[in-house]
VODO-540163 format. One record per residue (C-alpha): residue in one letter; x, y, z. Coordinates in nm, 3 decimals, decimal comma, always signed. Layout:
<nodes>
A | X | Y | Z
...
</nodes>
This chain:
<nodes>
X | -1,919 | +4,617 | -1,683
X | -1,613 | +4,433 | -1,588
X | -1,650 | +4,193 | -1,317
X | -1,404 | +4,366 | -1,022
X | -1,415 | +4,064 | -0,839
X | -1,201 | +3,875 | -1,097
X | -0,947 | +4,100 | -1,036
X | -0,683 | +4,138 | -0,706
X | -0,727 | +4,479 | -0,602
X | -0,426 | +4,662 | -0,580
X | -0,564 | +4,860 | -0,255
X | -0,811 | +4,760 | -0,017
X | -0,938 | +4,963 | +0,299
X | -1,095 | +4,679 | +0,468
X | -0,852 | +4,472 | +0,659
X | -1,120 | +4,173 | +0,703
X | -1,073 | +4,134 | +1,082
X | -1,326 | +4,426 | +1,199
X | -1,070 | +4,716 | +1,094
X | -1,033 | +4,926 | +0,846
X | -0,696 | +5,128 | +0,685
X | -0,694 | +5,474 | +0,591
X | -0,714 | +5,600 | +0,285
X | -1,042 | +5,421 | +0,224
X | -1,011 | +5,509 | -0,143
X | -0,610 | +5,571 | -0,252
X | -0,761 | +5,753 | -0,572
X | -0,816 | +6,075 | -0,693
X | -1,173 | +6,137 | -0,516
X | -1,136 | +6,509 | -0,476
X | -1,338 | +6,733 | -0,250
X | -1,546 | +6,462 | -0,169
X | -1,901 | +6,469 | -0,003
X | -2,132 | +6,206 | +0,149
X | -2,505 | +6,158 | +0,226
X | -2,686 | +5,875 | +0,396
X | -3,045 | +5,765 | +0,310
X | -3,132 | +5,500 | +0,471
X | -2,894 | +5,179 | +0,482
X | -2,688 | +5,336 | +0,225
X | -2,417 | +5,591 | +0,154
X | -2,332 | +5,807 | -0,138
X | -2,038 | +6,007 | -0,246
X | -1,935 | +6,225 | -0,471
X | -1,632 | +6,445 | -0,587
X | -1,481 | +6,739 | -0,819
X | -1,397 | +6,599 | -1,149
X | -1,296 | +6,896 | -1,323
X | -1,268 | +6,857 | -1,710
X | -1,304 | +6,491 | -1,721
X | -1,619 | +6,347 | -1,877
X | -1,820 | +6,174 | -1,757
X | -1,812 | +6,370 | -1,455
X | -1,911 | +6,396 | -1,086
X | -1,903 | +6,020 | -0,977
X | -2,144 | +5,882 | -0,775
X | -1,973 | +5,607 | -0,560
X | -2,189 | +5,356 | -0,327
X | -2,122 | +5,194 | +0,013
X | -2,287 | +5,002 | +0,296
X | -2,076 | +5,046 | +0,538
X | -1,839 | +5,333 | +0,478
X | -1,535 | +5,144 | +0,376
X | -1,600 | +4,957 | +0,099
X | -1,684 | +5,153 | -0,207
X | -1,825 | +5,107 | -0,582
X | -1,882 | +5,335 | -0,852
X | -2,222 | +5,350 | -0,951
X | -2,246 | +5,595 | -1,223
X | -2,209 | +5,970 | -1,296
X | -2,421 | +6,247 | -1,251
X | -2,275 | +6,461 | -1,572
X | -2,230 | +6,319 | -1,897
X | -2,118 | +6,624 | -2,035
X | -2,004 | +6,977 | -1,948
X | -2,195 | +7,272 | -2,059
X | -2,078 | +7,443 | -2,340
X | -1,699 | +7,529 | -2,379
X | -1,569 | +7,225 | -2,312
X | -1,513 | +7,057 | -2,636
X | -1,224 | +7,060 | -2,817
X | -0,897 | +7,168 | -2,654
X | -0,862 | +7,052 | -2,280
X | -0,902 | +7,301 | -2,026
X | -0,697 | +7,209 | -1,748
X | -0,825 | +7,279 | -1,401
X | -1,158 | +7,407 | -1,511
X | -1,486 | +7,228 | -1,488
X | -1,652 | +7,068 | -1,193
X | -1,525 | +7,204 | -0,867
X | -1,617 | +7,119 | -0,520
X | -1,983 | +6,925 | -0,522
X | -2,237 | +6,920 | -0,288
X | -2,444 | +6,587 | -0,256
X | -2,779 | +6,612 | -0,051
X | -3,098 | +6,417 | -0,024
X | -3,416 | +6,623 | +0,016
X | -3,796 | +6,579 | -0,083
X | -3,743 | +6,226 | -0,195
X | -3,456 | +6,330 | -0,459
X | -3,082 | +6,363 | -0,488
X | -2,939 | +6,683 | -0,524
X | -2,620 | +6,792 | -0,636
X | -2,472 | +7,141 | -0,660
X | -2,131 | +7,236 | -0,823
X | -1,959 | +7,540 | -0,955
X | -1,752 | +7,566 | -1,273
X | -1,564 | +7,883 | -1,142
X | -1,573 | +8,074 | -1,487
X | -1,928 | +7,998 | -1,572
X | -2,144 | +7,991 | -1,253
X | -2,321 | +7,731 | -1,003
X | -2,491 | +7,451 | -1,135
X | -2,756 | +7,197 | -0,987
X | -2,872 | +6,865 | -1,083
X | -3,134 | +6,604 | -0,946
X | -3,223 | +6,253 | -0,968
X | -3,465 | +6,014 | -0,796
X | -3,213 | +5,690 | -0,823
X | -2,818 | +5,809 | -0,732
X | -2,751 | +5,593 | -1,019
X | -2,899 | +5,789 | -1,274
X | -3,073 | +5,924 | -1,470
X | -2,978 | +6,283 | -1,352
X | -3,153 | +6,559 | -1,479
X | -3,001 | +6,812 | -1,736
X | -2,759 | +7,024 | -1,581
X | -2,942 | +7,352 | -1,446
X | -2,744 | +7,719 | -1,433
X | -2,856 | +7,842 | -1,075
X | -2,661 | +8,158 | -1,129
X | -2,441 | +8,271 | -1,379
X | -2,148 | +8,404 | -1,193
X | -1,764 | +8,398 | -1,208
X | -1,572 | +8,268 | -0,925
X | -1,836 | +8,209 | -0,716
X | -1,713 | +7,832 | -0,557
X | -1,805 | +7,527 | -0,381
X | -2,189 | +7,580 | -0,324
X | -2,359 | +7,362 | -0,078
X | -2,762 | +7,382 | -0,036
X | -2,930 | +7,374 | +0,244
X | -3,301 | +7,334 | +0,358
X | -3,438 | +7,456 | +0,693
X | -3,682 | +7,289 | +0,932
X | -3,921 | +7,599 | +0,813
X | -3,919 | +7,554 | +0,433
X | -3,654 | +7,818 | +0,350
X | -3,382 | +7,733 | +0,173
X | -3,002 | +7,867 | +0,132
X | -2,705 | +7,828 | -0,052
X | -2,349 | +7,881 | +0,133
X | -2,050 | +7,926 | -0,115
X | -1,682 | +8,042 | -0,147
X | -1,508 | +8,260 | -0,376
X | -1,194 | +8,191 | -0,623
X | -0,979 | +8,489 | -0,607
X | -0,815 | +8,400 | -0,913
X | -1,167 | +8,461 | -1,085
X | -1,312 | +8,754 | -0,858
X | -1,035 | +8,874 | -0,636
X | -1,203 | +8,747 | -0,332
X | -1,096 | +8,504 | -0,109
X | -1,109 | +8,359 | +0,289
X | -1,483 | +8,466 | +0,263
X | -1,784 | +8,252 | +0,283
X | -2,120 | +8,390 | +0,178
X | -2,504 | +8,302 | +0,256
X | -2,765 | +8,323 | -0,002
X | -3,150 | +8,268 | +0,006
X | -3,221 | +8,018 | -0,256
X | -3,550 | +7,915 | -0,398
X | -3,694 | +7,581 | -0,240
X | -3,690 | +7,389 | -0,554
X | -3,308 | +7,472 | -0,595
X | -3,376 | +7,669 | -0,951
X | -3,223 | +7,995 | -0,846
X | -3,105 | +8,252 | -0,566
X | -3,309 | +8,507 | -0,426
X | -3,067 | +8,770 | -0,318
X | -2,717 | +8,825 | -0,355
X | -2,644 | +8,707 | -0,014
X | -2,433 | +8,794 | +0,237
X | -2,063 | +8,751 | +0,403
X | -2,121 | +8,543 | +0,727
X | -1,748 | +8,454 | +0,813
X | -1,456 | +8,605 | +0,706
X | -1,101 | +8,376 | +0,787
X | -0,841 | +8,569 | +0,645
X | -0,698 | +8,606 | +0,999
X | -0,743 | +8,293 | +1,158
X | -0,877 | +8,058 | +0,855
X | -0,742 | +8,154 | +0,538
X | -0,806 | +7,979 | +0,212
X | -1,142 | +7,895 | +0,403
X | -1,352 | +7,744 | +0,089
X | -1,566 | +7,377 | +0,062
X | -1,811 | +7,471 | +0,329
X | -2,089 | +7,209 | +0,400
X | -2,389 | +7,312 | +0,589
X | -2,593 | +7,105 | +0,864
X | -2,847 | +7,154 | +1,131
X | -2,826 | +6,967 | +1,457
X | -2,960 | +7,010 | +1,819
X | -3,082 | +7,364 | +1,717
X | -2,723 | +7,467 | +1,567
X | -2,629 | +7,566 | +1,243
X | -2,302 | +7,395 | +1,148
X | -2,065 | +7,483 | +0,854
X | -1,783 | +7,278 | +0,847
X | -1,513 | +7,428 | +0,641
X | -1,151 | +7,348 | +0,532
X | -0,924 | +7,625 | +0,583
X | -0,493 | +7,669 | +0,572
X | -0,471 | +7,567 | +0,205
X | -0,496 | +7,200 | +0,021
X | -0,177 | +7,056 | +0,122
X | -0,145 | +7,203 | +0,457
X | -0,471 | +7,275 | +0,605
X | -0,689 | +7,195 | +0,890
X | -1,090 | +7,145 | +0,930
X | -1,260 | +7,411 | +1,096
X | -1,634 | +7,408 | +1,211
X | -1,845 | +7,713 | +1,235
X | -2,131 | +7,738 | +1,466
X | -2,417 | +7,955 | +1,532
X | -2,794 | +7,946 | +1,642
X | -2,886 | +8,187 | +1,342
X | -2,840 | +8,102 | +0,952
X | -2,664 | +8,441 | +0,909
X | -2,447 | +8,400 | +1,232
X | -2,241 | +8,519 | +1,385
X | -2,063 | +8,205 | +1,391
X | -1,811 | +8,072 | +1,654
X | -1,515 | +7,921 | +1,483
X | -1,282 | +7,626 | +1,630
X | -1,025 | +7,391 | +1,464
X | -1,106 | +7,018 | +1,502
X | -0,871 | +6,819 | +1,274
X | -0,512 | +6,866 | +1,175
X | -0,216 | +6,674 | +1,098
X | -0,054 | +6,703 | +1,426
X | +0,236 | +6,434 | +1,468
X | +0,080 | +6,182 | +1,185
X | +0,168 | +6,141 | +0,864
X | -0,151 | +6,284 | +0,683
X | -0,101 | +6,637 | +0,589
X | -0,377 | +6,892 | +0,568
X | -0,638 | +6,648 | +0,670
X | -0,988 | +6,831 | +0,540
X | -1,274 | +6,910 | +0,326
X | -1,541 | +6,669 | +0,344
X | -1,880 | +6,564 | +0,498
X | -1,996 | +6,355 | +0,761
X | -2,308 | +6,104 | +0,831
X | -2,466 | +5,987 | +1,160
X | -2,540 | +5,622 | +1,215
X | -2,843 | +5,447 | +1,360
X | -2,575 | +5,312 | +1,616
X | -2,498 | +5,665 | +1,745
X | -2,175 | +5,685 | +1,572
X | -2,104 | +5,960 | +1,351
X | -1,787 | +5,980 | +1,066
X | -1,644 | +6,232 | +0,865
X | -1,508 | +6,163 | +0,528
X | -1,219 | +6,411 | +0,389
X | -0,926 | +6,441 | +0,182
X | -0,527 | +6,411 | +0,170
X | -0,304 | +6,596 | -0,087
X | -0,111 | +6,319 | -0,189
X | +0,026 | +6,492 | -0,519
X | +0,053 | +6,265 | -0,803
X | -0,198 | +6,022 | -0,643
X | -0,430 | +6,294 | -0,594
X | -0,671 | +6,379 | -0,323
X | -0,711 | +6,062 | -0,157
X | -1,050 | +5,971 | +0,074
X | -0,974 | +5,916 | +0,463
X | -1,266 | +5,823 | +0,705
X | -1,270 | +5,943 | +1,068
X | -1,437 | +5,869 | +1,367
X | -1,638 | +6,160 | +1,514
X | -1,796 | +6,244 | +1,823
X | -1,995 | +6,547 | +1,988
X | -1,873 | +6,743 | +2,295
X | -2,080 | +7,047 | +2,375
X | -2,222 | +7,052 | +2,063
X | -1,867 | +7,083 | +1,880
X | -1,759 | +6,777 | +1,625
X | -1,478 | +6,604 | +1,774
X | -1,282 | +6,427 | +1,488
X | -1,047 | +6,134 | +1,483
X | -0,812 | +6,073 | +1,816
X | -0,638 | +6,342 | +1,999
X | -0,321 | +6,162 | +1,987
X | -0,072 | +6,418 | +2,116
X | -0,338 | +6,621 | +2,351
X | -0,330 | +6,906 | +2,196
X | -0,724 | +6,973 | +2,192
X | -0,732 | +6,929 | +1,829
X | -0,827 | +6,541 | +1,654
X | -0,550 | +6,416 | +1,425
X | -0,641 | +6,144 | +1,163
X | -0,647 | +5,755 | +1,227
X | -0,460 | +5,547 | +1,016
X | -0,611 | +5,212 | +1,110
X | -0,935 | +5,187 | +1,321
X | -1,237 | +4,962 | +1,389
X | -1,486 | +4,988 | +1,104
X | -1,832 | +5,180 | +1,142
X | -2,117 | +5,050 | +1,345
X | -2,375 | +4,970 | +1,066
X | -2,549 | +4,678 | +1,236
X | -2,405 | +4,394 | +0,984
X | -2,068 | +4,282 | +0,799
X | -2,040 | +4,368 | +0,454
X | -1,790 | +4,202 | +0,203
X | -1,469 | +4,411 | +0,074
X | -1,517 | +4,605 | -0,240
X | -1,298 | +4,855 | -0,441
X | -1,413 | +5,101 | -0,739
X | -1,345 | +4,894 | -1,067
X | -1,007 | +4,957 | -1,230
X | -0,895 | +4,633 | -1,437
X | -1,102 | +4,622 | -1,771
X | -1,144 | +4,329 | -2,005
X | -1,372 | +4,546 | -2,226
X | -1,628 | +4,234 | -2,248
X | -1,900 | +4,512 | -2,214
X | -2,107 | +4,729 | -2,466
X | -2,016 | +5,028 | -2,258
X | -1,740 | +5,154 | -2,098
X | -1,666 | +5,083 | -1,738
X | -1,747 | +5,366 | -1,483
X | -1,357 | +5,390 | -1,406
X | -1,293 | +5,528 | -1,726
X | -1,309 | +5,929 | -1,818
X | -1,213 | +6,109 | -2,100
X | -0,993 | +6,418 | -2,081
X | -1,271 | +6,632 | -2,180
X | -1,577 | +6,610 | -2,350
X | -1,594 | +6,282 | -2,554
X | -1,683 | +6,201 | -2,913
X | -1,865 | +5,903 | -3,014
X | -1,603 | +5,881 | -3,284
X | -1,319 | +5,827 | -3,080
X | -1,402 | +5,448 | -2,991
X | -1,613 | +5,171 | -3,009
X | -1,630 | +4,876 | -2,788
X | -1,861 | +4,677 | -3,077
X | -1,666 | +4,717 | -3,379
X | -1,467 | +4,422 | -3,230
X | -1,635 | +4,253 | -2,960
X | -1,448 | +4,211 | -2,635
X | -1,196 | +4,492 | -2,748
X | -1,195 | +4,835 | -2,689
X | -1,146 | +5,002 | -3,020
X | -0,957 | +5,354 | -3,024
X | -0,977 | +5,529 | -3,372
X | -0,668 | +5,749 | -3,408
X | -0,773 | +6,115 | -3,367
X | -0,566 | +6,416 | -3,451
X | -0,476 | +6,680 | -3,215
X | -0,719 | +6,972 | -3,185
X | -0,664 | +7,281 | -3,346
X | -0,363 | +7,466 | -3,175
X | -0,257 | +7,148 | -2,995
X | +0,078 | +7,054 | -3,033
X | +0,166 | +6,760 | -2,774
X | -0,050 | +6,492 | -2,610
X | -0,117 | +6,758 | -2,360
X | -0,368 | +6,903 | -2,555
X | -0,560 | +6,589 | -2,658
X | -0,917 | +6,555 | -2,508
X | -0,919 | +6,190 | -2,642
X | -0,690 | +6,015 | -2,380
X | -0,893 | +5,782 | -2,182
X | -0,791 | +5,786 | -1,823
X | -0,843 | +5,607 | -1,482
X | -0,718 | +5,765 | -1,158
X | -0,398 | +5,618 | -1,010
X | -0,553 | +5,347 | -0,781
X | -0,259 | +5,246 | -0,531
X | +0,056 | +5,356 | -0,384
X | +0,237 | +5,072 | -0,601
X | +0,074 | +4,906 | -0,888
X | +0,143 | +4,775 | -1,257
X | -0,086 | +4,878 | -1,514
X | -0,053 | +4,627 | -1,844
X | -0,220 | +4,672 | -2,181
X | -0,254 | +4,430 | -2,466
X | -0,284 | +4,623 | -2,781
X | -0,372 | +4,486 | -3,113
X | -0,242 | +4,757 | -3,408
X | -0,362 | +4,842 | -3,752
X | -0,201 | +5,183 | -3,750
X | -0,157 | +5,383 | -4,086
X | +0,189 | +5,532 | -4,130
X | +0,243 | +5,841 | -3,857
X | -0,022 | +5,703 | -3,616
X | +0,042 | +5,576 | -3,280
X | -0,126 | +5,450 | -2,986
X | -0,005 | +5,362 | -2,632
X | +0,016 | +5,409 | -2,270
X | +0,076 | +5,710 | -2,051
X | +0,130 | +5,830 | -1,715
X | -0,030 | +6,168 | -1,738
X | -0,013 | +6,509 | -1,569
X | +0,141 | +6,815 | -1,618
X | +0,440 | +6,674 | -1,657
X | +0,372 | +6,311 | -1,845
X | +0,553 | +6,016 | -2,023
X | +0,420 | +5,738 | -2,237
X | +0,544 | +5,451 | -2,433
X | +0,349 | +5,401 | -2,757
X | +0,357 | +5,193 | -3,094
X | +0,435 | +5,369 | -3,402
X | +0,354 | +5,289 | -3,739
X | +0,628 | +5,357 | -4,016
X | +0,662 | +5,261 | -4,337
X | +0,894 | +4,971 | -4,238
X | +0,647 | +4,818 | -3,960
X | +0,631 | +4,878 | -3,589
X | +0,818 | +5,118 | -3,400
X | +0,822 | +5,129 | -3,003
X | +0,871 | +5,504 | -2,900
X | +0,931 | +5,625 | -2,522
X | +0,865 | +6,020 | -2,467
X | +0,798 | +6,257 | -2,226
X | +0,725 | +6,642 | -2,171
X | +0,751 | +6,873 | -1,870
X | +0,671 | +7,205 | -1,787
X | +0,276 | +7,195 | -1,917
X | +0,154 | +7,359 | -1,632
X | +0,285 | +7,721 | -1,723
X | +0,044 | +7,798 | -1,995
X | +0,262 | +8,111 | -2,154
X | +0,514 | +7,795 | -2,253
X | +0,458 | +7,529 | -2,508
X | +0,740 | +7,239 | -2,405
X | +0,789 | +6,975 | -2,694
X | +0,781 | +6,598 | -2,653
X | +1,121 | +6,457 | -2,610
X | +1,187 | +6,103 | -2,748
X | +1,412 | +5,942 | -2,507
X | +1,397 | +5,579 | -2,691
X | +1,283 | +5,404 | -2,997
X | +1,308 | +5,047 | -3,120
X | +1,177 | +4,897 | -3,445
X | +0,975 | +4,593 | -3,374
X | +1,006 | +4,257 | -3,559
X | +0,858 | +4,271 | -3,913
X | +0,491 | +4,153 | -3,886
X | +0,427 | +4,245 | -3,569
X | +0,067 | +4,357 | -3,472
X | +0,017 | +4,263 | -3,074
X | +0,240 | +4,457 | -2,844
X | +0,173 | +4,448 | -2,434
X | +0,271 | +4,754 | -2,277
X | +0,323 | +4,827 | -1,904
X | +0,380 | +5,095 | -1,667
X | +0,508 | +5,032 | -1,306
X | +0,418 | +5,264 | -1,044
X | +0,678 | +5,257 | -0,690
X | +0,640 | +5,470 | -0,412
X | +0,607 | +5,848 | -0,465
X | +0,458 | +5,806 | -0,833
X | +0,819 | +5,694 | -1,032
X | +0,697 | +5,506 | -1,311
X | +0,898 | +5,265 | -1,534
X | +0,761 | +5,155 | -1,913
X | +0,828 | +4,820 | -2,019
X | +0,690 | +4,635 | -2,321
X | +0,649 | +4,271 | -2,442
X | +0,559 | +4,078 | -2,747
X | +0,458 | +3,768 | -2,548
X | +0,312 | +3,848 | -2,237
X | +0,594 | +3,688 | -2,067
X | +0,928 | +3,869 | -2,081
X | +0,905 | +4,243 | -2,022
X | +1,168 | +4,457 | -2,092
X | +1,200 | +4,804 | -2,011
X | +1,223 | +5,090 | -2,237
X | +1,289 | +5,495 | -2,165
X | +1,370 | +5,656 | -1,829
X | +1,239 | +5,634 | -1,512
X | +1,007 | +5,914 | -1,474
X | +0,813 | +6,079 | -1,174
X | +0,468 | +6,179 | -1,222
X | +0,331 | +6,505 | -1,109
X | -0,060 | +6,653 | -1,061
X | -0,253 | +6,777 | -1,334
X | -0,491 | +7,026 | -1,292
X | -0,608 | +7,001 | -0,970
X | -0,605 | +6,647 | -1,016
X | -0,366 | +6,377 | -0,948
X | -0,158 | +6,176 | -1,227
X | -0,349 | +5,936 | -1,441
X | -0,313 | +5,595 | -1,641
X | -0,424 | +5,637 | -1,991
X | -0,463 | +5,499 | -2,315
X | -0,462 | +5,692 | -2,663
X | -0,461 | +5,656 | -3,036
X | -0,290 | +5,969 | -3,246
X | -0,300 | +6,056 | -3,601
X | -0,095 | +6,349 | -3,711
X | -0,376 | +6,571 | -3,916
X | -0,737 | +6,537 | -3,979
X | -0,699 | +6,432 | -4,316
X | -0,442 | +6,176 | -4,256
X | -0,572 | +5,801 | -4,298
X | -0,722 | +5,704 | -4,008
X | -0,599 | +5,362 | -3,846
X | -0,685 | +5,207 | -3,489
X | -0,579 | +5,025 | -3,180
X | -0,814 | +4,749 | -3,038
X | -0,739 | +4,713 | -2,670
X | -0,803 | +4,343 | -2,575
X | -0,739 | +4,427 | -2,183
X | -0,621 | +4,660 | -1,937
X | -0,506 | +4,548 | -1,588
X | -0,385 | +4,663 | -1,264
X | -0,193 | +4,417 | -1,047
X | +0,039 | +4,404 | -0,740
X | +0,410 | +4,470 | -0,786
X | +0,608 | +4,180 | -0,725
X | +0,917 | +4,254 | -0,477
</nodes>
């Protein structure tokens, strides 16, 4: 794997003076959940259609995180070929029980899945279908003190016509099946609309369900409390935006420390940046959680922006998830994900050691633009501002192209395209892909023939505040010239925008060339 310490991080939560800044992860780790095991903390997040999926992150202090693996190598049947934007892995829950780690998640069109592992870095067991059902989402397992097991979940109206409600089911203690169809334990339609993402705990004789409500960009964190698994449940809002710039602070999990502190991890929807991860101090008053700081004295906590780090008993070095990659390993770095289930013929790290070879691939049947390509290799946007630069050595057949993209429902890219006269640089964009009934074309906004004999190009995407991208190219890695127009990135299917690499050929029968990527580096932007 790439030694991330050789690169300067473009965002770091640890301020180096005993404090941290939010977000702790300025990247799209959507719907995070967290568990503590001994002195270690583990987090997972939604991964939707990307593969590998279900990232596993590790921390010793809740502030500094690295990626240690993925729980899902491939999505189940139906995720090969065309990209099913917005489907796949929704809102997982991670738990540690009976000496094993457990992750439950729903695929909204297929059902509820489970996987387990002794080592959170893997291997994880093959996905097991707990319940084949459409529209049951955001499942969370719970094992009670008496050995009984339960699963609480929400609903997706788009799939089953139900919304706002949480349901509790009895579950086999081994997590392999539900024992009944459950019963609705809370209806939030009036006071907590769009209630979803439940996470269940037990403390001081109370059953707690932490659940977001109010919608992704504007909602709040609700706590439900009862002395019985099936309720009735009291409800209380414990975290909201208030007078802070952190919109919709909700959906996540909490942990307790040996020092007596409690902490809550949640997301904030930052549109093109995705659902970025925040950390809130948490306490207890009258057996109710208290989150954040009640800045405006309205009785509800508000998110902190800078705060003393959790007291875990010692200091740990700053760490961030990997981003830059020099492709010197024989496996892809854990920061990389494909747009759908990957195929081995798409790439190689051994054909030219020290390079990532991307073999030019055709679009899947029915695909017409890059939006439909499963073989785009992507990373999350890692900071509010950054430059992503790639060095490409090209061996393309006529009509093939390879490039760098800022990718979401709208996307733009700069690519080197092989013509009968040599390489040509192309800047193109595409808008409106969220509306599935339309099929927008790509629009070429700039074309530039490169000098005869050119084989190596450097492509750069600079991201300024609010995800405004400008693309550049260079032939010597010293002088970079702009190409195309500025482009404002937007989210994809429930995910933030991404930076991606790709190699395309026009048809399945065309001659197959390739692009060798020497490195891709994320750097701080110069003023």
